[in-house]
VMD Tcl script that builds the backbone (N, CA, C; Angstrom):
set m [mol new atoms 345]
animate dup $m
set s [atomselect $m all]
$s set {name element resname resid chain x y z} {
  {N N UNK 1 A 18.186 1.084 -8.322}
  {CA C UNK 1 A 18.693 2.135 -7.481}
  {C C UNK 1 A 17.604 2.563 -6.503}
  {N N UNK 2 A 17.975 2.714 -5.252}
  {CA C UNK 2 A 17.025 3.147 -4.235}
  {C C UNK 2 A 16.729 4.637 -4.393}
  {N N UNK 3 A 15.753 5.106 -3.646}
  {CA C UNK 3 A 15.371 6.516 -3.716}
  {C C UNK 3 A 16.425 7.398 -3.060}
  {N N UNK 4 A 16.602 8.609 -3.601}
  {CA C UNK 4 A 17.495 9.568 -2.947}
  {C C UNK 4 A 16.728 10.209 -1.784}
  {N N UNK 5 A 17.400 11.079 -1.019}
  {CA C UNK 5 A 16.789 11.653 0.182}
  {C C UNK 5 A 15.532 12.465 -0.136}
  {N N UNK 6 A 15.572 13.251 -1.193}
  {CA C UNK 6 A 14.412 14.065 -1.562}
  {C C UNK 6 A 13.232 13.173 -1.949}
  {N N UNK 7 A 13.477 12.182 -2.805}
  {CA C UNK 7 A 12.412 11.267 -3.232}
  {C C UNK 7 A 11.836 10.519 -2.032}
  {N N UNK 8 A 12.717 10.084 -1.145}
  {CA C UNK 8 A 12.274 9.358 0.050}
  {C C UNK 8 A 11.367 10.238 0.913}
  {N N UNK 9 A 11.728 11.508 1.083}
  {CA C UNK 9 A 10.920 12.425 1.894}
  {C C UNK 9 A 9.546 12.649 1.261}
  {N N UNK 10 A 9.511 12.863 -0.056}
  {CA C UNK 10 A 8.233 13.063 -0.760}
  {C C UNK 10 A 7.367 11.812 -0.650}
  {N N UNK 11 A 7.975 10.647 -0.853}
  {CA C UNK 11 A 7.228 9.387 -0.783}
  {C C UNK 11 A 6.701 9.123 0.625}
  {N N UNK 12 A 7.541 9.354 1.638}
  {CA C UNK 12 A 7.098 9.130 3.018}
  {C C UNK 12 A 5.958 10.064 3.396}
  {N N UNK 13 A 5.998 11.300 2.919}
  {CA C UNK 13 A 4.909 12.236 3.196}
  {C C UNK 13 A 3.613 11.735 2.566}
  {N N UNK 14 A 3.670 11.292 1.312}
  {CA C UNK 14 A 2.477 10.763 0.640}
  {C C UNK 14 A 1.948 9.527 1.367}
  {N N UNK 15 A 2.849 8.642 1.783}
  {CA C UNK 15 A 2.439 7.428 2.486}
  {C C UNK 15 A 1.844 7.748 3.850}
  {N N UNK 16 A 2.447 8.675 4.578}
  {CA C UNK 16 A 1.917 9.036 5.895}
  {C C UNK 16 A 0.519 9.650 5.779}
  {N N UNK 17 A 0.309 10.499 4.772}
  {CA C UNK 17 A -1.026 11.088 4.544}
  {C C UNK 17 A -2.042 9.997 4.218}
  {N N UNK 18 A -1.658 9.062 3.364}
  {CA C UNK 18 A -2.543 7.962 2.985}
  {C C UNK 18 A -2.914 7.120 4.213}
  {N N UNK 19 A -1.911 6.768 5.014}
  {CA C UNK 19 A -2.148 5.938 6.197}
  {C C UNK 19 A -3.086 6.654 7.171}
  {N N UNK 20 A -2.877 7.936 7.397}
  {CA C UNK 20 A -3.733 8.677 8.323}
  {C C UNK 20 A -5.181 8.746 7.832}
  {N N UNK 21 A -5.395 8.797 6.528}
  {CA C UNK 21 A -6.751 8.794 5.985}
  {C C UNK 21 A -7.427 7.441 6.186}
  {N N UNK 22 A -6.664 6.352 6.081}
  {CA C UNK 22 A -7.233 5.007 6.111}
  {C C UNK 22 A -7.252 4.368 7.495}
  {N N UNK 23 A -6.474 4.885 8.438}
  {CA C UNK 23 A -6.381 4.245 9.751}
  {C C UNK 23 A -7.710 4.296 10.483}
  {N N UNK 24 A -8.034 3.214 11.173}
  {CA C UNK 24 A -9.257 3.207 11.982}
  {C C UNK 24 A -9.053 4.055 13.243}
  {N N UNK 25 A -10.125 4.309 13.988}
  {CA C UNK 25 A -9.981 5.050 15.246}
  {C C UNK 25 A -8.994 4.353 16.186}
  {N N UNK 26 A -8.404 5.117 17.058}
  {CA C UNK 26 A -7.324 4.615 17.907}
  {C C UNK 26 A -7.727 3.410 18.760}
  {N N UNK 27 A -8.954 3.377 19.239}
  {CA C UNK 27 A -9.370 2.261 20.096}
  {C C UNK 27 A -9.515 0.947 19.325}
  {N N UNK 28 A -9.596 1.008 18.003}
  {CA C UNK 28 A -9.722 -0.194 17.174}
  {C C UNK 28 A -8.353 -0.715 16.715}
  {N N UNK 29 A -7.343 0.121 16.726}
  {CA C UNK 29 A -6.039 -0.223 16.157}
  {C C UNK 29 A -5.378 -1.474 16.725}
  {N N UNK 30 A -5.593 -1.853 17.973}
  {CA C UNK 30 A -5.012 -3.137 18.409}
  {C C UNK 30 A -5.604 -4.340 17.663}
  {N N UNK 31 A -6.820 -4.198 17.127}
  {CA C UNK 31 A -7.470 -5.281 16.397}
  {C C UNK 31 A -7.356 -5.148 14.881}
  {N N UNK 32 A -7.190 -3.923 14.391}
  {CA C UNK 32 A -7.068 -3.679 12.951}
  {C C UNK 32 A -6.340 -2.365 12.735}
  {N N UNK 33 A -5.261 -2.431 11.997}
  {CA C UNK 33 A -4.512 -1.223 11.665}
  {C C UNK 33 A -4.006 -1.366 10.240}
  {N N UNK 34 A -3.369 -0.342 9.740}
  {CA C UNK 34 A -2.818 -0.362 8.392}
  {C C UNK 34 A -1.395 0.182 8.448}
  {N N UNK 35 A -0.531 -0.373 7.618}
  {CA C UNK 35 A 0.859 0.064 7.595}
  {C C UNK 35 A 1.448 -0.078 6.203}
  {N N UNK 36 A 2.714 0.274 6.103}
  {CA C UNK 36 A 3.411 0.148 4.823}
  {C C UNK 36 A 4.872 -0.180 5.054}
  {N N UNK 37 A 5.493 -0.668 3.999}
  {CA C UNK 37 A 6.916 -0.992 4.022}
  {C C UNK 37 A 7.497 -0.617 2.666}
  {N N UNK 38 A 8.666 0.004 2.692}
  {CA C UNK 38 A 9.345 0.376 1.460}
  {C C UNK 38 A 10.606 -0.474 1.343}
  {N N UNK 39 A 10.702 -1.223 0.251}
  {CA C UNK 39 A 11.887 -2.029 -0.052}
  {C C UNK 39 A 12.385 -1.624 -1.429}
  {N N UNK 40 A 13.572 -1.011 -1.471}
  {CA C UNK 40 A 14.148 -0.501 -2.721}
  {C C UNK 40 A 13.145 0.444 -3.372}
  {N N UNK 41 A 12.551 0.078 -4.488}
  {CA C UNK 41 A 11.613 0.936 -5.206}
  {C C UNK 41 A 10.200 0.373 -5.189}
  {N N UNK 42 A 9.910 -0.456 -4.202}
  {CA C UNK 42 A 8.595 -1.067 -4.064}
  {C C UNK 42 A 7.983 -0.683 -2.723}
  {N N UNK 43 A 6.717 -0.278 -2.771}
  {CA C UNK 43 A 5.967 0.066 -1.572}
  {C C UNK 43 A 4.858 -0.969 -1.406}
  {N N UNK 44 A 4.809 -1.598 -0.246}
  {CA C UNK 44 A 3.738 -2.533 0.071}
  {C C UNK 44 A 2.866 -1.933 1.169}
  {N N UNK 45 A 1.561 -1.937 0.929}
  {CA C UNK 45 A 0.580 -1.482 1.920}
  {C C UNK 45 A -0.122 -2.734 2.436}
  {N N UNK 46 A -0.327 -2.805 3.762}
  {CA C UNK 46 A -0.910 -4.017 4.337}
  {C C UNK 46 A -1.771 -3.678 5.545}
  {N N UNK 47 A -2.722 -4.578 5.839}
  {CA C UNK 47 A -3.503 -4.519 7.068}
  {C C UNK 47 A -2.735 -5.266 8.141}
  {N N UNK 48 A -2.865 -4.816 9.376}
  {CA C UNK 48 A -2.201 -5.437 10.518}
  {C C UNK 48 A -3.288 -5.903 11.475}
  {N N UNK 49 A -3.296 -7.210 11.738}
  {CA C UNK 49 A -4.308 -7.798 12.625}
  {C C UNK 49 A -3.671 -8.897 13.475}
  {N N UNK 50 A -4.236 -9.137 14.661}
  {CA C UNK 50 A -3.797 -10.320 15.414}
  {C C UNK 50 A -4.378 -11.574 14.753}
  {N N UNK 51 A -3.667 -12.670 14.889}
  {CA C UNK 51 A -4.141 -13.951 14.364}
  {C C UNK 51 A -5.456 -14.315 15.057}
  {N N UNK 52 A -6.364 -14.894 14.319}
  {CA C UNK 52 A -7.676 -15.191 14.887}
  {C C UNK 52 A -7.635 -16.305 15.942}
  {N N UNK 53 A -6.588 -17.154 15.886}
  {CA C UNK 53 A -6.457 -18.211 16.887}
  {C C UNK 53 A -5.581 -17.803 18.064}
  {N N UNK 54 A -4.553 -17.006 17.782}
  {CA C UNK 54 A -3.572 -16.639 18.802}
  {C C UNK 54 A -3.319 -15.132 18.732}
  {N N UNK 55 A -3.888 -14.388 19.658}
  {CA C UNK 55 A -3.773 -12.930 19.650}
  {C C UNK 55 A -2.349 -12.418 19.822}
  {N N UNK 56 A -1.440 -13.264 20.241}
  {CA C UNK 56 A -0.054 -12.815 20.410}
  {C C UNK 56 A 0.696 -12.788 19.086}
  {N N UNK 57 A 0.143 -13.439 18.059}
  {CA C UNK 57 A 0.757 -13.457 16.731}
  {C C UNK 57 A 0.100 -12.372 15.877}
  {N N UNK 58 A 0.925 -11.484 15.338}
  {CA C UNK 58 A 0.410 -10.396 14.510}
  {C C UNK 58 A 0.605 -10.765 13.041}
  {N N UNK 59 A -0.450 -10.614 12.250}
  {CA C UNK 59 A -0.421 -10.947 10.819}
  {C C UNK 59 A -0.497 -9.684 9.973}
  {N N UNK 60 A 0.143 -9.741 8.811}
  {CA C UNK 60 A 0.058 -8.674 7.816}
  {C C UNK 60 A -0.644 -9.218 6.578}
  {N N UNK 61 A -1.742 -8.572 6.201}
  {CA C UNK 61 A -2.475 -8.984 5.002}
  {C C UNK 61 A -2.195 -7.964 3.909}
  {N N UNK 62 A -1.582 -8.376 2.799}
  {CA C UNK 62 A -1.261 -7.435 1.719}
  {C C UNK 62 A -2.516 -6.770 1.156}
  {N N UNK 63 A -2.407 -5.463 0.889}
  {CA C UNK 63 A -3.513 -4.696 0.332}
  {C C UNK 63 A -3.165 -4.211 -1.067}
  {N N UNK 64 A -1.995 -3.602 -1.210}
  {CA C UNK 64 A -1.589 -3.036 -2.499}
  {C C UNK 64 A -0.071 -3.023 -2.596}
  {N N UNK 65 A 0.408 -3.037 -3.824}
  {CA C UNK 65 A 1.847 -2.918 -4.102}
  {C C UNK 65 A 2.015 -1.868 -5.192}
  {N N UNK 66 A 2.958 -0.963 -4.962}
  {CA C UNK 66 A 3.259 0.080 -5.936}
  {C C UNK 66 A 4.758 0.050 -6.195}
  {N N UNK 67 A 5.129 -0.134 -7.460}
  {CA C UNK 67 A 6.542 -0.202 -7.840}
  {C C UNK 67 A 6.906 0.985 -8.717}
  {N N UNK 68 A 8.061 1.567 -8.439}
  {CA C UNK 68 A 8.554 2.662 -9.254}
  {C C UNK 68 A 9.520 2.108 -10.292}
  {N N UNK 69 A 9.266 2.411 -11.566}
  {CA C UNK 69 A 10.146 1.996 -12.657}
  {C C UNK 69 A 10.891 3.249 -13.104}
  {N N UNK 70 A 12.136 3.343 -12.667}
  {CA C UNK 70 A 12.913 4.561 -12.887}
  {C C UNK 70 A 13.135 4.847 -14.372}
  {N N UNK 71 A 13.336 3.823 -15.181}
  {CA C UNK 71 A 13.588 4.043 -16.611}
  {C C UNK 71 A 12.387 4.656 -17.315}
  {N N UNK 72 A 11.192 4.432 -16.766}
  {CA C UNK 72 A 9.966 4.987 -17.341}
  {C C UNK 72 A 9.442 6.174 -16.546}
  {N N UNK 73 A 10.024 6.409 -15.366}
  {CA C UNK 73 A 9.559 7.469 -14.468}
  {C C UNK 73 A 8.071 7.323 -14.167}
  {N N UNK 74 A 7.645 6.077 -13.893}
  {CA C UNK 74 A 6.240 5.810 -13.599}
  {C C UNK 74 A 6.118 4.824 -12.446}
  {N N UNK 75 A 5.004 4.957 -11.756}
  {CA C UNK 75 A 4.643 4.038 -10.687}
  {C C UNK 75 A 3.629 3.043 -11.242}
  {N N UNK 76 A 3.809 1.780 -10.894}
  {CA C UNK 76 A 2.889 0.724 -11.328}
  {C C UNK 76 A 2.142 0.175 -10.113}
  {N N UNK 77 A 0.833 0.109 -10.231}
  {CA C UNK 77 A -0.031 -0.297 -9.129}
  {C C UNK 77 A -0.498 -1.735 -9.323}
  {N N UNK 78 A -0.411 -2.526 -8.248}
  {CA C UNK 78 A -0.796 -3.935 -8.283}
  {C C UNK 78 A -1.744 -4.247 -7.130}
  {N N UNK 79 A -2.560 -5.279 -7.328}
  {CA C UNK 79 A -3.433 -5.791 -6.281}
  {C C UNK 79 A -3.263 -7.296 -6.200}
  {N N UNK 80 A -3.570 -7.888 -5.043}
  {CA C UNK 80 A -3.384 -9.320 -4.851}
  {C C UNK 80 A -4.718 -10.043 -4.983}
  {N N UNK 81 A -4.720 -11.017 -5.874}
  {CA C UNK 81 A -5.917 -11.847 -6.077}
  {C C UNK 81 A -5.956 -12.957 -5.037}
  {N N UNK 82 A -7.013 -13.726 -5.060}
  {CA C UNK 82 A -7.195 -14.822 -4.120}
  {C C UNK 82 A -6.142 -15.912 -4.231}
  {N N UNK 83 A -5.447 -15.986 -5.373}
  {CA C UNK 83 A -4.385 -16.984 -5.535}
  {C C UNK 83 A -3.051 -16.492 -4.976}
  {N N UNK 84 A -3.070 -15.343 -4.292}
  {CA C UNK 84 A -1.907 -14.735 -3.633}
  {C C UNK 84 A -0.823 -14.277 -4.605}
  {N N UNK 85 A -1.214 -13.960 -5.828}
  {CA C UNK 85 A -0.291 -13.400 -6.815}
  {C C UNK 85 A -0.692 -11.959 -7.095}
  {N N UNK 86 A 0.319 -11.137 -7.378}
  {CA C UNK 86 A 0.079 -9.725 -7.679}
  {C C UNK 86 A -0.288 -9.555 -9.149}
  {N N UNK 87 A -1.310 -8.714 -9.400}
  {CA C UNK 87 A -1.757 -8.417 -10.757}
  {C C UNK 87 A -1.834 -6.910 -10.950}
  {N N UNK 88 A -1.565 -6.477 -12.173}
  {CA C UNK 88 A -1.684 -5.059 -12.498}
  {C C UNK 88 A -3.123 -4.624 -12.269}
  {N N UNK 89 A -3.290 -3.470 -11.647}
  {CA C UNK 89 A -4.624 -2.942 -11.387}
  {C C UNK 89 A -5.119 -2.223 -12.634}
  {N N UNK 90 A -6.019 -2.868 -13.334}
  {CA C UNK 90 A -6.607 -2.263 -14.534}
  {C C UNK 90 A -7.960 -1.705 -14.168}
  {N N UNK 91 A -8.324 -0.564 -14.626}
  {CA C UNK 91 A -7.804 0.177 -15.775}
  {C C UNK 91 A -6.792 1.262 -15.419}
  {N N UNK 92 A -6.345 1.334 -14.169}
  {CA C UNK 92 A -5.513 2.449 -13.726}
  {C C UNK 92 A -4.178 1.934 -13.187}
  {N N UNK 93 A -3.383 1.308 -14.028}
  {CA C UNK 93 A -2.150 0.643 -13.626}
  {C C UNK 93 A -0.953 1.590 -13.500}
  {N N UNK 94 A -0.833 2.565 -14.389}
  {CA C UNK 94 A 0.328 3.454 -14.423}
  {C C UNK 94 A -0.003 4.815 -13.821}
  {N N UNK 95 A 0.940 5.331 -13.032}
  {CA C UNK 95 A 0.766 6.624 -12.371}
  {C C UNK 95 A 2.061 7.408 -12.444}
  {N N UNK 96 A 1.939 8.718 -12.511}
  {CA C UNK 96 A 3.127 9.567 -12.576}
  {C C UNK 96 A 3.703 9.843 -11.192}
  {N N UNK 97 A 2.880 9.712 -10.129}
  {CA C UNK 97 A 3.362 9.931 -8.764}
  {C C UNK 97 A 2.841 8.837 -7.848}
  {N N UNK 98 A 3.532 8.655 -6.742}
  {CA C UNK 98 A 3.070 7.712 -5.726}
  {C C UNK 98 A 1.749 8.199 -5.144}
  {N N UNK 99 A 1.619 9.489 -4.952}
  {CA C UNK 99 A 0.397 10.061 -4.411}
  {C C UNK 99 A -0.812 9.709 -5.287}
  {N N UNK 100 A -0.653 9.755 -6.594}
  {CA C UNK 100 A -1.725 9.400 -7.518}
  {C C UNK 100 A -2.111 7.928 -7.362}
  {N N UNK 101 A -1.122 7.049 -7.253}
  {CA C UNK 101 A -1.396 5.621 -7.078}
  {C C UNK 101 A -2.124 5.371 -5.759}
  {N N UNK 102 A -1.695 6.044 -4.694}
  {CA C UNK 102 A -2.331 5.872 -3.393}
  {C C UNK 102 A -3.760 6.416 -3.388}
  {N N UNK 103 A -4.008 7.442 -4.167}
  {CA C UNK 103 A -5.369 7.965 -4.294}
  {C C UNK 103 A -6.278 6.909 -4.926}
  {N N UNK 104 A -5.765 6.194 -5.919}
  {CA C UNK 104 A -6.529 5.118 -6.546}
  {C C UNK 104 A -6.804 4.007 -5.546}
  {N N UNK 105 A -5.813 3.661 -4.731}
  {CA C UNK 105 A -6.007 2.637 -3.699}
  {C C UNK 105 A -7.062 3.099 -2.702}
  {N N UNK 106 A -6.994 4.351 -2.303}
  {CA C UNK 106 A -7.940 4.885 -1.322}
  {C C UNK 106 A -9.374 4.893 -1.870}
  {N N UNK 107 A -9.522 5.247 -3.145}
  {CA C UNK 107 A -10.839 5.268 -3.769}
  {C C UNK 107 A -11.385 3.847 -3.918}
  {N N UNK 108 A -10.533 2.920 -4.353}
  {CA C UNK 108 A -10.870 1.493 -4.460}
  {C C UNK 108 A -12.176 1.268 -5.222}
  {N N UNK 109 A -12.295 1.866 -6.388}
  {CA C UNK 109 A -13.536 1.810 -7.171}
  {C C UNK 109 A -13.975 0.394 -7.519}
  {N N UNK 110 A -13.039 -0.518 -7.723}
  {CA C UNK 110 A -13.377 -1.898 -8.104}
  {C C UNK 110 A -13.332 -2.855 -6.912}
  {N N UNK 111 A -13.160 -2.325 -5.708}
  {CA C UNK 111 A -13.116 -3.123 -4.483}
  {C C UNK 111 A -12.039 -4.209 -4.508}
  {N N UNK 112 A -10.900 -3.901 -5.080}
  {CA C UNK 112 A -9.795 -4.857 -5.164}
  {C C UNK 112 A -8.874 -4.779 -3.945}
  {N N UNK 113 A -8.801 -3.640 -3.315}
  {CA C UNK 113 A -7.822 -3.448 -2.241}
  {C C UNK 113 A -8.393 -3.705 -0.858}
  {N N UNK 114 A -9.492 -3.090 -0.548}
  {CA C UNK 114 A -10.072 -3.223 0.793}
  {C C UNK 114 A -11.404 -3.977 0.797}
  {N N UNK 115 A -11.779 -4.503 -0.356}
  {CA C UNK 115 A -13.002 -5.303 -0.453}
  {C C UNK 115 A -14.192 -4.528 -0.503}
}
mol reanalyze $m
mol bondsrecalc $m
mol representation Tube
mol addrep $m
């Protein structure tokens, strides 16, 4: 089940705050920016860059994935390894709110999300 209007508003506010904290200065954004996409109950955070060979092609590099499990009322945080598969972010995999999960991504204590 997708998010209801209230949940969507709370989630979008948390995501917008996170993006504003992580976004580079405006003059750098054509070369490096950050964005997100919400599909059903999954939030993907990604870097946005032009292709290194062809500046007209824009690439999205996955940074983090957060999934909401409604039956457990918890958010699960994942990071992408070099083999391009998503793995649970240990030791802080489960979160009660999206904001809490995004705070962990922003802190990036193990350098899994932004290197």
